[in-house]
Backbone as ProteinMPNN parsed JSONL, in Angstrom:
{"seq_chain_A": "MRPRGRTGRIWCEASQWRCRVLAVALVLPLCGCVGSTSAIDSGITTASVTPAPADDKASDEATIRNAVSSANLDMLRGNPLPWANADTGSQGEVTGIGERRGAAGQVCRHFHATVTAYDGVRLYEGEICLGDDGAWTTSAFVPAAG", "coords_chain_A": {"N_chain_A": [[-19.245, -112.511, -55.576], [-22.26, -111.536, -54.095], [-23.675, -108.36, -53.33], [-24.866, -107.489, -50.017], [-28.294, -107.402, -49.027], [-29.372, -106.757, -51.425], [-30.357, -108.869, -52.884], [-32.703, -109.464, -54.187], [-32.797, -107.652, -56.318], [-30.551, -108.44, -57.802], [-31.438, -111.023, -58.491], [-33.57, -110.412, -60.22], [-32.164, -108.911, -62.245], [-30.666, -110.911, -63.3], [-32.462, -112.606, -64.513], [-34.575, -111.451, -66.352], [-37.111, -112.187, -67.352], [-38.189, -113.714, -65.284], [-38.835, -111.79, -63.397], [-40.793, -110.345, -64.688], [-42.846, -112.277, -65.019], [-43.351, -112.753, -62.324], [-44.338, -110.224, -61.557], [-46.672, -110.019, -63.138], [-48.009, -112.197, -62.011], [-48.585, -111.232, -59.552], [-50.086, -108.922, -59.945], [-52.282, -109.764, -61.604], [-54.456, -111.098, -60.101], [-55.725, -108.849, -58.98], [-56.992, -107.66, -60.987], [-59.737, -108.372, -61.236], [-60.945, -106.71, -59.383], [-61.257, -104.161, -60.485], [-63.279, -102.937, -62.847], [-66.004, -103.023, -65.159], [-69.281, -101.828, -64.247], [-71.505, -102.757, -65.369], [-72.477, -105.321, -65.179], [-73.772, -105.559, -62.726], [-76.449, -106.39, -60.728], [-79.004, -104.345, -60.323], [-81.451, -104.746, -59.217], [-81.265, -105.962, -56.726], [-81.615, -105.601, -53.355], [-79.841, -104.571, -50.603], [-78.967, -104.517, -47.086], [-81.474, -104.114, -46.146], [-84.025, -104.68, -44.051], [-87.003, -106.127, -43.017], [-89.497, -105.053, -40.676], [-89.788, -106.651, -37.425], [-92.074, -109.275, -37.106], [-95.339, -108.867, -35.497], [-95.889, -110.968, -33.848], [-93.421, -111.822, -33.012], [-92.634, -109.526, -31.389], [-94.538, -109.606, -29.374], [-93.999, -112.089, -28.268], [-91.353, -111.653, -27.389], [-91.843, -109.677, -25.503], [-93.394, -111.128, -23.587], [-91.379, -112.906, -22.739], [-89.592, -111.199, -21.58], [-91.221, -110.034, -19.562], [-91.651, -112.416, -17.983], [-88.938, -112.751, -17.106], [-88.572, -110.424, -15.57], [-90.502, -110.567, -13.651], [-89.789, -112.831, -12.24], [-87.398, -112.145, -11.203], [-85.052, -111.773, -8.551], [-84.828, -109.045, -6.741], [-83.23, -108.27, -4.613], [-80.938, -109.883, -4.881], [-80.082, -109.107, -7.406], [-79.164, -106.51, -7.166], [-78.94, -104.055, -8.605], [-77.575, -104.956, -10.967], [-77.496, -105.725, -14.539], [-80.142, -107.798, -15.922], [-79.945, -110.494, -17.796], [-81.675, -111.775, -20.676], [-83.239, -114.169, -22.875], [-84.833, -115.268, -25.842], [-85.777, -118.14, -27.014], [-87.559, -118.829, -29.128], [-87.639, -116.637, -30.907], [-85.071, -115.904, -31.29], [-84.172, -113.534, -30.279], [-82.477, -111.46, -27.869], [-81.268, -109.871, -24.876], [-80.978, -107.354, -22.334], [-82.298, -106.469, -19.155], [-82.639, -103.553, -17.273], [-82.45, -101.279, -14.462], [-84.63, -102.112, -12.849], [-87.286, -101.404, -10.831], [-89.35, -101.471, -7.921], [-92.737, -100.656, -7.055], [-95.888, -99.362, -5.791], [-98.836, -99.712, -7.511], [-101.687, -97.897, -8.91], [-103.935, -99.093, -7.896], [-102.898, -100.177, -5.639], [-101.541, -102.519, -6.09], [-98.584, -104.554, -6.508], [-96.014, -103.346, -8.558], [-93.567, -103.453, -11.156], [-91.218, -101.465, -12.565], [-89.146, -101.007, -15.571], [-86.299, -101.02, -17.835], [-85.577, -102.308, -21.074], [-83.327, -103.873, -23.302], [-83.648, -105.05, -26.741], [-82.211, -107.197, -28.712], [-82.231, -108.168, -31.883], [-82.611, -109.744, -35.124], [-83.13, -107.683, -36.674], [-81.992, -105.383, -35.532], [-81.113, -103.298, -32.704], [-83.155, -102.401, -30.109], [-84.628, -100.26, -27.57], [-86.742, -100.448, -24.827], [-89.2, -99.292, -22.547], [-90.84, -100.457, -19.774], [-93.496, -101.821, -17.76], [-94.691, -104.033, -15.258], [-97.378, -105.538, -13.568], [-98.568, -107.069, -10.521], [-101.411, -109.069, -10.404], [-104.536, -109.592, -8.799], [-105.095, -112.25, -8.974], [-102.692, -113.426, -8.832], [-101.167, -113.47, -11.051], [-98.675, -112.019, -13.251], [-99.094, -109.133, -15.222], [-98.606, -107.214, -18.238], [-98.416, -103.755, -18.013], [-97.344, -101.709, -19.371], [-95.285, -101.416, -22.248], [-93.369, -100.102, -24.144], [-91.51, -98.316, -26.8], [-88.574, -96.834, -25.793], [-88.014, -93.326, -25.117], [-85.822, -91.177, -26.772]], "CA_chain_A": [[-20.068, -112.381, -54.347], [-23.385, -110.601, -54.22], [-23.767, -107.401, -52.219], [-25.849, -107.733, -49.044], [-29.47, -106.477, -49.091], [-29.788, -106.508, -52.814], [-30.407, -110.187, -53.548], [-33.915, -109.421, -55.093], [-32.436, -106.837, -57.488], [-29.653, -109.266, -58.62], [-32.243, -112.064, -59.1], [-34.305, -109.814, -61.346], [-31.271, -108.529, -63.221], [-30.156, -112.129, -63.886], [-33.388, -113.207, -65.384], [-35.67, -110.357, -66.551], [-38.4, -112.808, -67.641], [-38.795, -114.107, -63.979], [-39.369, -110.585, -62.737], [-41.986, -109.978, -65.403], [-43.793, -113.298, -64.63], [-43.741, -112.433, -60.972], [-45.169, -109.015, -61.547], [-47.967, -110.355, -63.706], [-48.714, -113.03, -61.102], [-49.034, -110.442, -58.312], [-51.139, -107.91, -60.362], [-53.408, -110.396, -62.206], [-55.641, -111.314, -59.177], [-56.307, -107.574, -58.636], [-57.809, -107.115, -62.121], [-61.169, -108.539, -61.027], [-61.439, -105.684, -58.514], [-61.611, -103.025, -61.247], [-64.002, -103.309, -64.055], [-67.317, -102.414, -65.508], [-70.422, -102.152, -63.375], [-72.675, -103.175, -66.198], [-73.055, -106.651, -64.83], [-74.346, -105.526, -61.409], [-77.912, -106.568, -60.721], [-79.48, -103.249, -59.469], [-82.71, -105.171, -58.604], [-81.095, -106.61, -55.441], [-81.564, -104.632, -52.264], [-79.098, -105.033, -49.498], [-79.061, -103.707, -45.846], [-82.808, -103.834, -45.915], [-84.662, -105.698, -43.227], [-88.328, -105.81, -42.716], [-89.683, -105.003, -39.167], [-90.117, -107.899, -36.848], [-93.573, -109.509, -36.994], [-95.99, -108.542, -34.213], [-95.786, -112.165, -32.97], [-92.057, -111.733, -32.243], [-92.603, -108.531, -30.31], [-95.366, -110.122, -28.219], [-93.223, -113.194, -27.655], [-90.192, -111.101, -26.62], [-92.453, -109.012, -24.359], [-93.709, -112.128, -22.569], [-90.16, -113.419, -22.161], [-89.019, -110.109, -20.654], [-92.12, -110.081, -18.363], [-91.33, -113.575, -17.193], [-87.67, -112.491, -16.475], [-88.622, -109.387, -14.604], [-91.384, -111.009, -12.577], [-89.134, -113.865, -11.404], [-86.058, -111.701, -10.751], [-84.919, -111.494, -7.11], [-84.199, -107.747, -6.757], [-82.183, -108.233, -3.609], [-79.716, -110.547, -5.42], [-79.603, -108.416, -8.516], [-78.449, -105.349, -6.663], [-78.713, -103.066, -9.729], [-76.891, -105.453, -12.079], [-78.44, -106.097, -15.569], [-80.669, -109.104, -15.862], [-80.003, -111.038, -19.142], [-82.821, -112.549, -21.01], [-83.11, -114.608, -24.281], [-86.084, -115.927, -26.277], [-85.376, -119.211, -28.064], [-88.433, -118.891, -30.21], [-87.448, -115.641, -31.867], [-83.7, -115.634, -31.407], [-83.842, -112.288, -29.662], [-81.876, -111.438, -26.453], [-81.042, -108.502, -24.337], [-80.846, -107.142, -20.872], [-83.22, -105.671, -18.402], [-81.945, -102.74, -16.315], [-83.274, -100.333, -13.754], [-85.891, -102.625, -12.297], [-87.735, -100.83, -9.517], [-90.631, -101.983, -7.406], [-93.609, -99.657, -6.424], [-97.208, -99.694, -5.636], [-99.562, -99.179, -8.572], [-102.813, -97.044, -8.512], [-104.857, -99.905, -7.18], [-102.272, -100.708, -4.53], [-100.794, -103.799, -6.403], [-97.076, -104.414, -6.705], [-95.606, -103.167, -9.941], [-92.063, -103.264, -11.457], [-90.886, -100.728, -13.856], [-87.838, -101.453, -16.091], [-85.8, -100.721, -19.149], [-85.056, -103.521, -21.589], [-82.861, -103.94, -24.685], [-83.993, -106.191, -27.436], [-81.224, -107.377, -29.803], [-82.864, -109.062, -32.759], [-82.006, -109.781, -36.52], [-83.307, -106.42, -37.431], [-81.321, -104.347, -34.865], [-81.221, -103.18, -31.254], [-84.175, -101.457, -29.633], [-84.707, -100.02, -26.166], [-88.125, -100.367, -24.322], [-89.509, -99.042, -21.128], [-91.974, -101.261, -19.506], [-94.057, -101.968, -16.395], [-95.654, -105.216, -15.11], [-98.066, -105.474, -12.257], [-99.108, -108.405, -10.047], [-102.806, -109.044, -10.288], [-105.24, -110.246, -7.599], [-105.071, -113.684, -9.251], [-101.239, -113.867, -8.655], [-100.331, -113.473, -12.368], [-98.152, -110.686, -13.654], [-99.539, -108.656, -16.488], [-97.884, -106.07, -18.68], [-99.182, -102.621, -18.095], [-96.668, -100.824, -20.347], [-94.103, -101.946, -22.89], [-93.232, -99.06, -25.277], [-90.114, -97.901, -27.195], [-88.062, -95.727, -24.91], [-87.751, -92.062, -25.784], [-84.382, -90.828, -26.872]], "C_chain_A": [[-21.034, -111.3, -54.532], [-23.363, -109.624, -53.094], [-24.94, -107.681, -51.331], [-27.034, -106.776, -49.268], [-29.951, -106.238, -50.484], [-29.947, -107.749, -53.564], [-31.658, -110.161, -54.509], [-33.557, -108.788, -56.398], [-31.47, -107.73, -58.366], [-30.492, -110.476, -59.261], [-33.039, -111.637, -60.266], [-33.363, -109.478, -62.487], [-30.852, -109.86, -64.008], [-31.159, -112.732, -64.821], [-34.608, -112.259, -65.43], [-37.065, -111.062, -66.643], [-38.986, -113.343, -66.295], [-39.394, -112.967, -63.318], [-40.75, -110.252, -63.396], [-43.129, -111.012, -65.073], [-44.316, -113.064, -63.171], [-44.605, -111.263, -60.882], [-46.517, -109.305, -62.095], [-48.698, -111.214, -62.656], [-49.295, -112.318, -59.881], [-50.103, -109.445, -58.763], [-52.364, -108.627, -60.959], [-54.624, -110.614, -61.254], [-56.392, -110.001, -58.891], [-57.204, -107.073, -59.8], [-59.313, -107.292, -62.014], [-61.804, -107.455, -60.178], [-61.807, -104.402, -59.34], [-62.295, -103.527, -62.526], [-65.282, -102.596, -64.199], [-68.377, -102.813, -64.508], [-71.606, -102.589, -63.984], [-73.31, -104.454, -65.895], [-73.669, -106.73, -63.522], [-75.809, -105.52, -61.511], [-78.478, -105.441, -59.793], [-80.859, -103.594, -58.885], [-82.598, -105.738, -57.177], [-80.924, -105.467, -54.397], [-80.817, -105.195, -51.007], [-79.263, -104.126, -48.284], [-80.553, -103.25, -45.624], [-83.527, -104.913, -45.222], [-86.041, -105.183, -42.834], [-88.493, -105.805, -41.151], [-90.061, -106.416, -38.686], [-91.643, -108.111, -36.811], [-94.013, -109.21, -35.632], [-95.952, -109.779, -33.229], [-94.393, -112.159, -32.269], [-92.099, -110.734, -31.166], [-93.353, -109.016, -29.174], [-94.634, -111.263, -27.479], [-92.051, -112.673, -26.813], [-90.765, -110.331, -25.337], [-92.819, -109.96, -23.23], [-92.453, -112.732, -21.964], [-89.565, -112.41, -21.186], [-90.007, -110.047, -19.383], [-91.857, -111.174, -17.433], [-90.021, -113.408, -16.416], [-87.801, -111.475, -15.339], [-89.521, -109.851, -13.443], [-90.677, -112.067, -11.729], [-87.742, -113.419, -10.887], [-86.135, -111.398, -9.199], [-84.079, -110.135, -7.048], [-83.065, -107.647, -5.83], [-80.838, -108.764, -4.183], [-79.202, -109.803, -6.628], [-78.774, -107.156, -8.288], [-78.057, -104.354, -7.819], [-77.965, -103.646, -10.969], [-77.912, -105.829, -13.183], [-78.899, -107.534, -15.506], [-80.772, -109.495, -17.358], [-81.242, -111.85, -19.466], [-82.596, -113.092, -22.55], [-84.399, -115.429, -24.597], [-85.673, -116.907, -27.353], [-86.287, -119.29, -29.231], [-88.136, -117.848, -31.308], [-85.903, -115.362, -32.134], [-83.268, -114.28, -30.787], [-83.292, -112.469, -28.261], [-81.708, -110.03, -26.054], [-80.836, -108.501, -22.798], [-81.921, -106.205, -20.379], [-82.465, -104.886, -17.305], [-82.93, -101.817, -15.553], [-84.55, -100.827, -13.14], [-86.158, -102.063, -10.87], [-89.187, -101.324, -9.163], [-91.449, -100.772, -6.811], [-95.017, -100.149, -6.378], [-97.998, -99.034, -6.795], [-100.87, -98.53, -8.072], [-103.816, -97.848, -7.64], [-104.192, -100.63, -5.935], [-101.497, -102.098, -4.855], [-99.299, -103.52, -6.571], [-96.797, -104.353, -8.152], [-94.07, -103.039, -10.012], [-91.995, -102.578, -12.683], [-89.475, -101.09, -14.325], [-87.551, -100.865, -17.428], [-85.341, -102.028, -19.755], [-84.515, -103.183, -23.04], [-83.364, -105.18, -25.368], [-83.073, -106.254, -28.626], [-81.785, -108.515, -30.683], [-82.122, -108.977, -34.208], [-82.169, -108.417, -37.05], [-82.701, -105.149, -36.622], [-81.529, -104.334, -33.391], [-82.196, -102.082, -30.944], [-84.131, -101.389, -28.108], [-86.215, -99.79, -25.881], [-88.148, -99.888, -22.901], [-90.842, -99.898, -20.928], [-92.443, -101.361, -17.937], [-94.942, -103.167, -16.356], [-96.141, -105.014, -13.784], [-98.615, -106.82, -11.787], [-100.603, -108.18, -9.763], [-103.278, -109.704, -9.084], [-105.178, -111.737, -7.792], [-103.66, -114.252, -9.143], [-100.469, -113.931, -9.984], [-99.889, -112.037, -12.703], [-98.662, -110.298, -15.012], [-98.757, -107.384, -16.928], [-98.806, -104.868, -18.787], [-98.646, -101.592, -19.069], [-95.466, -101.582, -20.979], [-94.108, -101.1, -24.292], [-91.84, -98.704, -25.578], [-89.717, -96.733, -26.26], [-87.737, -94.477, -25.754], [-86.324, -91.851, -25.789], [-83.655, -91.782, -27.555]], "O_chain_A": [[-20.701, -110.242, -55.065], [-23.056, -110.014, -51.967], [-25.978, -108.094, -51.849], [-26.886, -105.605, -49.617], [-30.933, -105.515, -50.657], [-29.713, -107.765, -54.772], [-31.618, -110.81, -55.554], [-33.934, -109.276, -57.464], [-31.616, -107.732, -59.588], [-30.256, -110.863, -60.406], [-33.193, -112.394, -61.226], [-33.721, -109.734, -63.637], [-30.721, -109.848, -65.232], [-30.778, -113.32, -65.833], [-35.519, -112.328, -64.605], [-38.05, -110.583, -66.082], [-40.21, -113.414, -66.187], [-40.436, -113.135, -62.684], [-41.718, -109.924, -62.709], [-44.27, -110.598, -64.873], [-45.506, -113.166, -62.87], [-45.589, -111.308, -60.143], [-47.492, -108.833, -61.509], [-49.886, -110.995, -62.42], [-50.298, -112.715, -59.289], [-50.991, -109.152, -57.963], [-53.46, -108.087, -60.809], [-55.746, -110.305, -61.654], [-57.584, -110.039, -58.588], [-58.047, -106.193, -59.62], [-60.086, -106.521, -62.583], [-63.02, -107.265, -60.211], [-62.639, -103.628, -58.868], [-61.838, -104.477, -63.161], [-65.603, -101.675, -63.448], [-68.4, -103.93, -63.991], [-72.631, -102.8, -63.336], [-74.46, -104.719, -66.244], [-74.09, -107.817, -63.125], [-76.386, -104.75, -62.279], [-78.422, -105.597, -58.573], [-81.395, -102.795, -58.117], [-83.598, -105.972, -56.497], [-80.166, -104.519, -54.6], [-81.214, -106.225, -50.463], [-79.694, -102.989, -48.476], [-80.836, -102.208, -45.032], [-83.639, -106.011, -45.767], [-86.235, -104.045, -42.406], [-87.737, -106.458, -40.431], [-90.577, -107.24, -39.442], [-92.392, -107.182, -36.508], [-93.23, -109.27, -34.685], [-95.979, -109.637, -32.006], [-94.271, -112.463, -31.082], [-91.636, -111.032, -30.066], [-92.886, -108.877, -28.044], [-94.661, -111.365, -26.252], [-91.784, -113.154, -25.712], [-90.175, -110.385, -24.258], [-92.591, -109.657, -22.059], [-92.451, -113.048, -20.774], [-89.099, -112.764, -20.103], [-89.523, -110.012, -18.251], [-91.826, -110.968, -16.22], [-89.923, -113.823, -15.261], [-87.209, -111.648, -14.274], [-89.234, -109.488, -12.302], [-90.985, -112.164, -10.541], [-87.023, -114.181, -10.241], [-87.115, -110.867, -8.677], [-82.867, -110.105, -7.262], [-82.042, -107.038, -6.143], [-79.777, -108.17, -3.989], [-77.999, -109.839, -6.888], [-77.871, -106.795, -9.042], [-76.91, -103.914, -7.903], [-77.74, -102.91, -11.929], [-79.042, -106.203, -12.869], [-78.141, -108.408, -15.085], [-81.569, -108.918, -18.098], [-81.786, -112.536, -18.601], [-81.855, -112.491, -23.328], [-84.941, -116.147, -23.757], [-85.275, -116.528, -28.454], [-85.866, -119.778, -30.28], [-88.346, -118.119, -32.49], [-85.542, -114.671, -33.087], [-82.081, -113.955, -30.795], [-83.573, -113.446, -27.567], [-81.98, -109.104, -26.818], [-80.57, -109.511, -22.147], [-82.378, -105.298, -21.074], [-81.74, -105.48, -16.506], [-84.074, -101.621, -15.964], [-85.474, -100.043, -12.923], [-85.393, -102.23, -9.921], [-90.048, -101.534, -10.018], [-90.857, -99.945, -6.117], [-95.32, -101.236, -6.87], [-97.806, -97.839, -7.02], [-101.139, -98.614, -6.874], [-104.454, -97.288, -6.75], [-104.779, -101.508, -5.302], [-100.904, -102.705, -3.963], [-98.861, -102.383, -6.75], [-97.267, -105.192, -8.921], [-93.404, -102.591, -9.079], [-92.567, -102.952, -13.707], [-88.659, -101.463, -13.482], [-88.421, -100.288, -18.082], [-84.75, -102.832, -19.033], [-85.083, -102.412, -23.815], [-83.51, -106.231, -24.744], [-83.169, -105.391, -29.498], [-81.807, -109.674, -30.27], [-81.165, -108.225, -34.392], [-81.347, -108.009, -37.871], [-82.911, -104.008, -37.033], [-82.084, -105.291, -32.851], [-82.081, -100.966, -31.452], [-83.669, -102.315, -27.44], [-86.878, -99.038, -26.596], [-87.191, -100.077, -22.151], [-91.73, -99.992, -21.774], [-91.712, -100.97, -17.027], [-95.806, -103.367, -17.21], [-95.484, -104.418, -12.931], [-99.078, -107.617, -12.603], [-101.004, -107.279, -9.026], [-102.494, -110.338, -8.379], [-105.208, -112.455, -6.793], [-103.463, -115.45, -9.345], [-99.319, -114.366, -10.048], [-100.587, -111.047, -12.482], [-98.647, -111.141, -15.909], [-98.314, -106.596, -16.092], [-99.809, -104.888, -19.5], [-99.376, -100.718, -19.536], [-94.739, -102.295, -20.286], [-94.738, -101.412, -25.303], [-91.002, -98.774, -24.679], [-90.485, -95.801, -26.018], [-87.274, -94.552, -26.892], [-85.631, -92.305, -24.879], [-82.444, -91.634, -27.721]]}, "name": "protein", "num_of_chains": 1, "seq": "MRPRGRTGRIWCEASQWRCRVLAVALVLPLCGCVGSTSAIDSGITTASVTPAPADDKASDEATIRNAVSSANLDMLRGNPLPWANADTGSQGEVTGIGERRGAAGQVCRHFHATVTAYDGVRLYEGEICLGDDGAWTTSAFVPAAG"}
């Protein structure tokens, strides 16, 4: 009768070759993790993303302008306003939308927006104003300080 809790040891003592085969089978897959770095292609650059094209920024800006201009501020009640641009794949949220009168007396909305794109997350401050023709135009859309 075998002692309890020691079945693995008895199994190995009974056939030493099985234990050696098992040990080799467990260690062999790890051999590929350690080795020479001479086969590494140092010409490849990773974690390097080029800045978004200006077209993408303009498209995202227009999408954000449309979201802010059509937002019902009474219904938002300070909640973030999500937006997404199907053309660029960017998305984000607009927060802190506030309405005020511009220098010429027109209605303007100031806001903060996050832009999450393939090259990272950016924060912008912006302002859009309602023109005499009824169209909203962007008067500011700049990277936020801080």
